[in-house]
N, C-alpha and C positions, 0 to 999 in steps of 0.2 A: 177768747181769753182776755183781750183788751177791754171788752165791755165789763167783764167780771172785775177786772182791776179798777176800772173807773168807779164802780159801785163801792168798792172797799174804800177807795181814796176820798170819795165824796161824803163819807160819814155814816155808812150802814153799820159801822162798828165804832166803839169809842175812839176818839182822836188820839189819845196817847198810846193806843195799842194797835194802831193801823199797821205799823211796820212789823210788829211781832206777829200779827195775824197773817201777814204774807209769808214770812219766813218760817214760822213754826210748822206749817203743814209739810214743808219740805224736810225740816229737821226730824219730824216725827218718824219718818221712814227709818231713820238710823237710831232712834232713841230706844233701843232694845237693851234691857238689863242683861248682865252676864248671866248665862246659864252655866251649869257645872261644866258642860263640854261645849266649846265654841265650834260652830259649824259654819263652813264656808259656803259662798254662793247662795244665799237666801234670795227669795224672789224680790223682796224689797230692795236689797242691795243692788241687784242687777238693773233696776229701773231708775235708781237714784241719780246716777250721773247725767242721763238724758234729761231728767225732770228739771235738775238744777241748770243745765245748759239752756233749756227752753225758757225757764224762769228769767235768766239773764237776758235772753233775747227779747222777752216781753218787756222788761224794764228799759231796755235800750229803745224799743218802739215807743214807749211812753215819752221818754226824753226827746226823741226825734219828732214826735207829734207836737209837743209843746214848742219846741224850737222852731218847727215849721210855721206855726201860727205866729210866733214872735217875729220871724223874718218877714212874713207877709204884712202883718198889721202894725208892726212896731211895738206892740204891747199884747198882753194876754189877759183873759178874764180872770175874775176872782177864783172861779172853779178851777181853771187851769193852773193858776198860781198855787192853789191849795194842793192840787195833784202833784205838781212839780216839787213843791217843798217836801212832801212826804216821800216822794220817789228819791230825792237826794238823801234823805235820812236812811232809806232802805239800802241805797248803794253804799253809804258809808258803814252801816251796820254789817252789810254782807262782806265787804272787803276786809273788815276788821275781825271777821270770824274765820280762823284758820281751817276749821273743818269744812266749811262751806267752800272756801277757796280751793281746798285740796280736792273736794268732790267735783268742783267745776273744772279744775285742771284735768282731771281724769275724763270728765265729760267731753272736753275739747277734742280728745283723741277718740272718743266713742262716737261722737256726732260731728264729724268734720264739716258737714254741710251747714249746719246750724252755727257752728263757730265761725265759719266764713261769712255768714250773714251778719253776725254780731259785729265783726271787724268792718264789713262794708258799711253797715249802719253808722258805726262810729266815725268812719272816714267821711261820711256825708255831712256830719253835723259838727265836726271838731272845730272848723273855722268859726262857726257861730258861737260855740261854747267859749272860745277864747276871747271874743269881744262883747259877750252879753253881760249886762249889769245884773241879770237875774241871779248870777252866781256869786255876787258879792258877799252874800251871807254864807255861801257854801263853797269857799275857795278851794277846798280839797276834793270837790266832786269831780272836777275835770281830770285830776290825776287818777282818781279812782276809776273813772269810766275808761280812761286809757289803759289802766292796769287790767281791767276786765277784757278789753279788746286785744291787748298784746300780752297775754299772760304767759309767763314761762316759769321754770322751776326756781329761778333766782328770786321770785316774789314769794316763795314759800321757804321761809328761813328754817334752819336747823341749828341746834347747838354746835358751836365751833370748838372742836377739840384740838385741831391742828393749828398751832400758833401762826398767825399771818405776819407777825412782826419780823423784820429782817435782822438777822445777827450781824454784828459788826464785822466779824470775820468768818468766812466760810471755811469749814473743815471737810468739805465734801468734794469740791471740784478738783483740787490738786491731787488727792489720793486716787480719784476716779481716772483722771488723765494718766497718772503714773502707771496704773494697771493697764489701761487701754493701749498706751504707746508701748508698753512692755510686750503685750501679747498681740495686738492687732495694728501695728504701725502701719502696715501696708493696706489697710482697709481704706475705701474711698471716703471722701469728705462727707458724704451724706450720713455714713455710719456715726461718725462723731457728732454731727449736727443733731441727729435723732436722740442720742444719749444726752447731750447738753440741753436740749429742749425739755427732755423729761425732768432733768434736775431743775430747770427754770420753773417749770410748773409746780414741782413739789416744794420749792423754796420760795416761790412767788417773787423771783427776781425780775427786774426790769432788764431790757436789753443792755443798757449801760452797765449795770452791775455784772451781768453775765460776762460781757466782754472783758471787764476789769478782772474778774475771777480767772478767765481763761489765760490772759496774759500774765497775770501774777503766778498762776500755776506753772506756766512755762518757765519763768524766771526762777522760781523756787527749785524746780527739778533740775534745771540747767546748772544752777549754782551748786548743786549737791553731787552730781555724777562724778565718779572718779575713773571710770574707764573710757578709753578713747572712743570705742564704738558707741557706747551710750551717750557720751558727750556730743558726738556728731549727730546722732539721731535726734536728741532732744534739741539741738541747735537747729537742725533742718525742720523739725516739726514746728518750732516756734516761728522761724523765719518764713517758711514755705507753705506749711499746711494751715496754720492759724489764720492767715489772711483769707483763704478760701472758706474756712468755717465761718468767719465773721460775715463775709459777703452773703453766704447762703442764709445765715440766721437773719440778717437784715432783709433779704428779699422775702423771706417767709413771714416776717412780722411787720413789714411796712404796710400801713393802710393804703388801699388802692387809690383813694382820693388825695393822699398826701403827696405834695411835691417836695422831693428831696434834692439836695445839690448833686451834680454829676461828678464833682471832683473830690468829694469827701463824704464820710458818713458821720453825721453829728454824734452819734452814740460813741464812736471810737474816740473822738476828741474828748468827750466827757469822761470816758473810761480812763484815759491817760491823765487827765486832771486829778482823778482819784488816786492813780498810781503814783503820782509825784509825791503824795503824802507818805508813802512807804520809803522813807530815806534809807533805812538800814538795808533793805533788800536791794535798792538801786546801787547803793555804795558797794555792796558785795559784788553785784554783777559788773559794775564798772571796773572793779579790781580784777576780777576773774578774767574778763574779756579784753582788758587793756584799752577800753574806749568808753565813750559816753554811750551807754547801751540804748538809751531812749532814742538818741539821735541816729545811731547806727541802724536801729530796727526800723524807725519811721522813714528813713531815707529810702529804704527798700520798699516800704509800704506805699510810698507815693506812686510808684508804678502800678499799684493795684487800685489806685484812686480811693484809698481809705482815709488818707489825709493830704493835705496840700503842703507845698513848701513853706508857706507862712506858719502853718501849725508846727512843722519840724523846727523852724527857727525859734518859735516861741518856747517850745519844750526844751530845746537844747540850751536856750538862754537861762532857763529855770535851773538846769543842772550844771551849767558851765563852771561856776565857781568850785563846786564840790569835786567835779571831775578833774580839773587842774590841780587841786590840792592832793588828790589821791595819786595822780600821776607823779607829782613832785615827791611825795612820800615814798613811792616805789623806786624813785631815782632813775626812772627811764630804762631800767634793765629788764623789763618784762619781755618774755617771749611773744612772737606774733600771735595775736588772738586766734583761737580756733575758729571764731566766727568769721574771720577773714577767709579761711580756707573753705568754710561751708558755703559762703556766698559764691566763691570762685568755682566750686565743684559743679555747679549747674551747667556751665559751658563745656567742661570736659565730658560730662555724661551725654550731652547732646552729640558731641563728637564721637564718642565710643559707639553710641547707637547707630549713628550714620555710617561708621566704618563697618560695623557688623552687617548692615543691610546691603552693603555693596557686594558686587559679584566676587565670590570667593576666589576664583582662579586668577583674578586680576590683582588682588591686593593682599595676598598671603604674607608677604614680607612686611608690609606696612601694618597689616592687622596684628602680626606678632609684636611688632614694636609698640603699638598702642596698648595692647592688653598687658604686656610686661611693664609698661610704664604706669599703668593703673595700680600695679602691686608695689610700687615704690612708696615707702613711707606709710602715711595714713590715707593715701588716695583712694584705696579700694573701700575703706570704711566710709569715707566721705561720699563717694559716688553712690554706694548702697543706701546711705541715709537720705540723700536727696531723691534717688529713684523710688525709695519706699514711700516718702511722704507726698511725692508728686504722682504717685500711681503709675509709675513707669517700670516698677520691678518686674512685673510679669513679662513685659516686652523685652527687658534686658536678659531675662532667663531664657526666654524662647529663642532669641537670637544667639545666645551662647550655645544653646543646645544645637542649633543648626550648624554653628561653627565647628562644634565637636563631631557632628555627623560628617561634615565635609572633610574633617581632618583625619578620618579613620584611615588606617594603613591601605596603601595601594600596592598590590604585589608587583614586584619588579622595579619599583622606584628607588633610585639611589642618589647619592650625592647631596648637594645642598637642598634641593627640593624635598628630599626625604627628611632631612634634619629639621627644616622649617615646619613640615607637616607634623612630625612627631612632637616638636615643641609646642605647637598650636594645640594638638590633642591633649598634651600634658596640662598646659596652663588653663585651657577651658575646662577640663575635667576638674581640676583643683578649685577654680573659681566657682563652679556650679556646686561642688560638694560643700564648699564653705557657705554658700548661700542657703542650701537645703538644711545644713546644720543650724543656721541662725534662725531661719523663719519656719522651717518645717516643710516637708514635701507636699502636705495637703494644701499649703498656701501657694507655693510657687509652681508646682507641677501639675500637668493635666492628669486625670484620674487613669486614663487608658492610653497614655502616650506610648508610642511604639519605637522611640529612639533607643540607641544603646544606653545612653546615660539614665534615662527614665526606667529602663528594664533593670539596670544594675541597682538603682536605688530601691525598686520594689523587692528585689530578690536577695540582694546582698549587703546593702548598706545598714550599718549599725546606727539606727535612729532613736532618739529619745522617745520613750513611751511606745515604741514600735519594735520590740525585740524580735530578732530573727533567729530561727532554728539553724544552728550550724550543720546539722545533718541534711537539712533541705539544700543548703549551699553546696555541700559536698555531692549530693545526688545530682545536681545540675552539671557537674564537671564531667568532662570527657577523659576517660582513663588514658587514652592514647596521648592526648595533649598533655595531661599531667605527667606521664612518664617522660615525655620529650622535654618538658619544662625542668623536671628534676634533674635530668641528665645535663642540660645546658647550665643550670645554676650550679651544679657540683663542679663542672668542668667547662667554664665559659670558653676556653680555647677550642673545645671540641664542638662548638655550635655550628650546625651546618649553615652555609650560606644560603642554601636553597630551601630553607625551612619555610613553611607556609603559615607559621604561627603569626597571627595579627595581634596588634596591641589589645584590641577588644576581647580576643580570645584568651589572652594572658590574664586580663582583669577578671574574667568570669571563671577561670580555672585555677587561680591562685589559692582558693580555699582547699582544694584537693591537695595541692602541693604542701601547704603548711600542715595539713592533717597528717600527711606521711611523715613530715619532719618531726612533728610533736610525738608521734608514735615511736619513731626511731630513736628520738632523744630519750623518751621514758625507758626504752629498752636497752639504752646505752649502745645502740648501733651507731649513733652519731655522737660525737663529742661536742662540748660547748664551742670549740673552735670551728668545727664543721658548720654548726648552726649559724655561728656569727658570719662565716664566709657566705653562706647561702643568702642570708638576709642582706648582707652588704651588696651582693650581686643584684638582688631585686631592687634595692634603692638606687643603684647607679644606673640601671636601665631607664627608669622613668619614676618620678616621684608619685605619679598616680598609682603605680604598683604598691608603693609603701602604704598608701591610704587604703587600697583594696585589701592588703594583707591584714592591716590593723583592724579594719571592719570585721573580718572573720575572727580574728583573735578575740575581739570584744564580745562577739556573739558566743564564742566558745567559753569565755570566762563566766558568762551568765549561766552556763549550763553545768559547771563543775563545782566541786566542793572547794572550800576555802584553802585546804592544804594542797590543792592542785593548781592554784593561781600563779605560783612563782615562775614556772617556765614561760607561760604566755606573757606574763608581765615583763620578763626580761627580754623577750623577743620584741615587744612593742618598744621597750626602751632602746633597743638597738637601732630602730628606725629613727630615733631622736638624737642620735650621736651626730656631731658636726662633721662635715667633710674636711679633708686636708686642704691647705691653701692651693696646692697644685690642682686638686680637683675642682676647687671653686673657680679657678681661672681657666679651666679647660673648655667651658661653654659660656656662651653669653646668656645673661639674664638667669643665671643659675641660682643666685643668692635670693631673688624674689620668690621663685618657685619653691625653693627649699624652705624658706621662712613660712610660706603659706601652708605647706604640707605639715610642718611642725605644729602650727596652730590647730589644724584639723585633727591631727593624731592626738594631740593633748586633750582636746574636747571630748574625743571618743573615749580615751582612757579615763578622763575625769568622770564621765557618766557611769562607768562600770566599776571603777576602783578609785574613789576620790582620796585626796589627802586627808589625814586624820584630824588635823586642826582646822576647824571652820574659818577662824579668823585669819589664818596664814595663807589660804589659798585664794586665788582670784575667783570670785563668783560670777559666772556668766549666765547667759540665757539657757545654757544647757546644765544648769545646776543639778547635781547629782541626786539620785534617789536613795543612795547607799551612804550611810554615815555612821561613825562610831558613837556619836552623840545622840542621846535620847531625844525623840521628837519634842517632848514636852519642855525639855531644857532649851532646845533650839528655839521654840516658840517664845518662851519667857525672855530669852535674850533679844530676839528681834522686836518683840513688843515693847521691851524697855526702851529700845532705840526710838521706836515710833512715839512713845509717850514723851520722851525727852525732847524730841523735835516739835511735836505738836502737828505733825503732818507725816506723810508717808515718803521716806527716802527711797530712791530708785533701787538701791541694793536690798533694802528691807522688802520691797514688792517682789524682787526676784526670789528671796528666801521664802517668803510666804507662799509663792507659786510652787516652789519645790515641796513645801510642807503639805500643800493640797494634794499634790501628786502622791506623796508618800503616805500621808495619814487618811486621805479620803475627805470628802465633803462634810461628813457628819462630825469627824474628829475636829477639823478646823473650825467648823461653824460653832461647835460647842465651846471651844476654847475662846473664840471671839466674843461670844455672848457672855461668857463668865467675866471677861474683862469689862464689859458694860456694867454688869451687876456688881462689880468690885468697886465702882465709883461711889464716893460718898455724897457728892453734891450734884444737884440737877444739872448745873451747867456743864460740869465734867462729863456727866452721863450723856448728854445730848452731843457734845463734842466727839466722844468715843463712838457713839452710835453712827455718826456721820462717817467717820473713818472706817468703821467696821462695814457699813453699807457699801462703801467704795471697794474695800478689800474683797467682799463677796463677789464682786464682778470678775474675779479671777475665773470663775465659771458660775455665772448667775443662775443658770438653769439648775444645775446639780446642787448648788448651795441653797437655793430657794427650796428645792424638794427636801433637802436634809433639814432645813429650818422648820418647814411645816409638818413634816411627817415624823420627825425624830426629836428635834431639840425642844420646840414649843410644848409638845405634850409631856416631855419629861419635866420641864420647869413648871408646868401647870399644877402638878401635884404639890409643889413647894408653896403655891399661893394659898392653899388651904391651911398649911401649917404655919403661915405667917413668915416664912423665910423669904418670900418675895412680897414686898409691899409696894406702896406708891413712892416715887414715880417709876420704879422698875417695871411694873406691869404695863404702864402706859408706853414706856420706851420700847418694850418687847412688841407690843401691838403695832406701834408706829413702824419699827423696823420691818416687821413681817409685811405690812402693807407696802412699804417702799419697795421691798424685794419683789413682791408680787407684781407691782406695776411695772417695774424695770424688766422682769422676766417676760412679761406680757408684751412689752414694746420692743425689746432689743432684737428679736428676729425679724421684725417687720421692716426695719430700714426706713428709708424715705421713698416717697413716690418717685417713680421713674428710674430707680437703681436696682441692681440685682442684689439678692441676698448674699451676705458674705460668710465665708468660713472663718471661724475663730480658731486661731492657732492653738493646738494642744488642748482643745476643749470638746472634742467629739461632736462638733456641729456638722451639718449636712450640706450647707450651701457652698458655692464657689466664690473665690475672691475676685472681685471686679475692680477694675482700675478707673472706671468712668466716674465722673462727677455729675452732680445735678445740673440740668439745663436751667439757667437762670430765666430763660424765657417762659418757663412754666411757673413763674412766681405767683401768678394768680391762683392756679390750682393748689399750689403749696400753701398759699395763705389760707385758703378755705381748709385745708387739713389742719392747720395750726389753730384757726379759730375754733374748730370743732372741739379740740382737746384743751383749749385755753382755760385758764382759771376764772375768767370773767366772761360770761356768756349773756350778759344782761342786754336787753333790748333798749333802744332809745328811740323816741318819737315813733316813726312809722316803719322802721326797719326791723325785720324778723331775724333772730339769731338762728344758727344752724340746727339747734335741737328744738325748734318751735314746732308745735303740733302740725301746723299747716305745711311746713316744709318736710318734717321727718316722716309724717304719716301719709303724705299725698301719694307716695308711691308704694304704700304697703298693701300687700295682699292679705286682707284680714280673714284668713281662713286657716284653722289649726291643722287641717289635713294637708294643706299645701306648704306648710312651713310656717315659722313664726312671723317672718317679715322679709320684705325685700327693700332695703333702703337704697337711696340714690347714692351715686358714687362719691359725692363730696362728704357723706357722713358714714363712709365705710369704716368699720370698726376692726381692731386687731383680732386675729384669728387665735382661738384657744387651742394650743397643742400640748402634747406630752413633753416633759413630765408635769407641766404646770397644771393641766386639767385634773389629773388624779391627785396631785398635791393639794389643790384647793378643795376638791371634794372631800379629802381626808380631813383637813382642818375645819371645814364646815360641819362635819360629823362630830368632831371633837366638841365644837362650840355648842352643837345641839345637845350633846350630853351634859354640858355645863349648865343649861337652862332647863333641864328636864325636871328638876325639883322645884318647890315653891319657895325655896330660901334664897334670900339675897346674899350671895357670897362674893368673894374677890373674883372667883371664876366667871360669875355672871357679869360683873363690871368689865372683865377683860373681853368677854364675847360682845357686849355692847360697844366697847371702844373699838374693837377690831372691825366690826361691821360699819360703824359710823366713820371711822377714819378711812376705810376703804372707799366708801361713797364720797367722802369729802375730798380726799386726795386724787381719786381716780376719775371722778365725774362720769361722763358718758363712756369713756374708754374702758371701764370695768363692767359694762353691761353683760358681756359674755360670761364673766365670773359670777355675777349676781344671779344668773339663771340656774346656778348649781345650788342655791340656798335650799335646804330642806323646807318643805311646806309649812311645818308647824313651828320652825325656829322663831320667827318674829312674833307669832301668836303667843308662844311660851314667854318670850322676852317681855312682851307687853304685860303679861300677868304679874311679872315679878318687878319690873323696873317702874320707877316713877314716871308718869306720863309727861312731865315737863322735860325729861331727858330725850324720850323718844318723841320727836315732833312729827307733824304732818309732812313737813319738807323731807325728812328723812324717809318716811314710808313711800312717798311718791317717787323717790329717786331709787328705791330698791328694785322696782319692777320695770319691765319693758312695757310701757303703756301703749305701744303700737300694736300690741297682740291682745286678743280677747282674754287669754289666761292672765296675762300680766295686769290688765285692768280689773279683772274680777278679784284677783288676790290683793290688789291695793285697796279696793273699796272694802273688802272684807276686814282687812287690817285697820283701815280708817274707822270703820264703824265700831270695832272692838276698842280702838283707842278712844273714841268718844264716849262709849258706855263706861269705860274704866274712869275716864275723866269726870264724868257726871257722878259716878258713884263716890269717887274721892271727895268731891265738893259737897255732896250730901252728907258724908260722914263728918266733914269739917263743920257743917251747919249743926 
């Protein structure tokens, strides 16, 4: 072959056409005019990639031969100069031809051995190329030869539909964190890191910008909350969780060769420089927290080595004048900041956990004092918030369950030990019930736990979205125990001292008692006074009994008609009546336990029978599913609030979560999409789209399924009638792509951590409290580089998706599976419902391009596919395998070839497999034939 090339270059053909005579025989294989029906896998197509790869290797041999002669003799002959000059022309023409570069890129995967020789040949001559005067006339040939030796998909450009410019304000990070802290606050750090990295890739944020947006989101949400529990949770998240998130993000994205300071992270300092420009937000936070919030936050972060004391002093000085002025304006009468309590709660939490882990028999009285002290004021909310964001909630719950088990009644025990044991049983039961109400049993309890409390939760607790059948509760009761309980509750004086009834027996059999009371009251066997007396006797014995009774009554209210709700509602209300002053002083720590039981009972009642006025009631995590106000009206009201703020208030996130549970994913997604389409200006539309994207993370799996299967097909019909034009069509495509990528990645988590269970979203994994080991930063960095937005190669370094790396471990055998990639390039796994949803939308897109007419639907299909490739990169490879075989071919026939580029075609297929390469070559040849035909028509 080398001899043949020399003959050509020495003048056997006219000089001006030498380059073309070399390139055109190769192009000829693909220069096939379109037939009425395009057929894949022609013989010429199958040999073309290898032929082009061999041709490039031949060119590299010619350059190497000339350079070798020059290195030995210091000069070259006229014939060699002539040969080298025309070779340079060929190289430049080759690299400027996108079709040939695309075929060569495919050939690199098809013939890895030859491509390795090309790279080795270039490495052997690159030093001579850099110093040789031979290249003075062809200064671009060195870059072109390097491009051939280290080719990747970044050298194959495609039209950019997704804006790479950075918006001045992000409308995505704060709503996303508002949703995630609402539903998944107890998830480990890696869960948040994974989602924030996904946002970083989609928005093309630098690490500095991402850190700025995270801190800003925390401040915005913390300035907005109105409930103490939410206040403490957001404060704990900002102060305790965010530093760990930042440290992991920095470890993932720090280049291995870069030396960074040990005492601070430069990007954090840069982010706070940006934050100082947001004076209005900082003024609001300083006022709310009664302190210089920047100084207060960074003083704590110095312990995490995120900033130094010098940085804290610098930033504090920047805000000093404003903070003093705000304090003077407030007159110094502000209450102590909630932030102070949050910071201080970390130590009590450690003390409580330590006390709970001590031998129960030795510390019963001390343990009771510690637990009752936790219930004073807002201490319980504070400790729960800190435990949640630090990943210690599961440990806290496990030890409380053990305390409750140890506190079960011991037959024959009397006196003070029995009183302490009963109080410990009561307070631990109430604390556990409150935690389960707040976070959900799926999050904090083991699936098959065998403790008394876990059994009671599974069988008897009225939990949101997990309604219990009251008949099943009654069936679990022992009639003999129920009769004995009824007798003792009617006549407390007649209770036998030798009764063997334990507290846990009473908890499990109260449903049977209350069922008999309800029936007797309905039949007028019992009067209202009798019922009240029975309920008071239940409440006086133990507040846990009031909670167990309310749980059954709430389950009973779910199963009866509206006109039958009055009696159970009155019974629940009786448990909420205050005790007399004499009763309040009769026992120690009675006030705290009574207050906690009231909170639990109100939450249970609120779920099943809410207040009629949405504005007048406190909206909590257990926001009800039953309301007198129509869902559409509730949605309009809450979205008006979101629009006025320009971000997602915490309370609005709670209402939207309730609407999702009430109306379902399709209903909520359709209303959210309509809000996007109602926008008149592109800027408002993109802003609303970002907020909607974040809101859909209330349940990204089911909402993405609804979007792709129901909502997008419904709106597609309006594209034809002109009801949906530009840029609405583009925004719908972009939102769909965002949701697909998020749904694809959100179950994966980060390397080294367990998959997590999302509260109230029907997920399957368990909540884990462990954080990423920062010693694995190198492995994590590889994961990050694989999915990063910039995979370009520099000098002699190969990026992770380079053919020599990604295809080196591939089993190129269709019968053995498509490919086996190395660990560092492991891709997300495609699971249901995303798999069927993507298949469905691809079928819809295929229908859009089934005709020969260029319609808005065709443009939507093109944008959808192009944005999916552009935003998802290598990570969407499992999705692209679901593309119907003829979709791209049909799209090529309709669209202009300038829109569908070689770069797009090469990214659509898995080139590590034979099938993927064949499909790519076939589409490439079709693209070139259409391109030639269009040019000939123009001529």
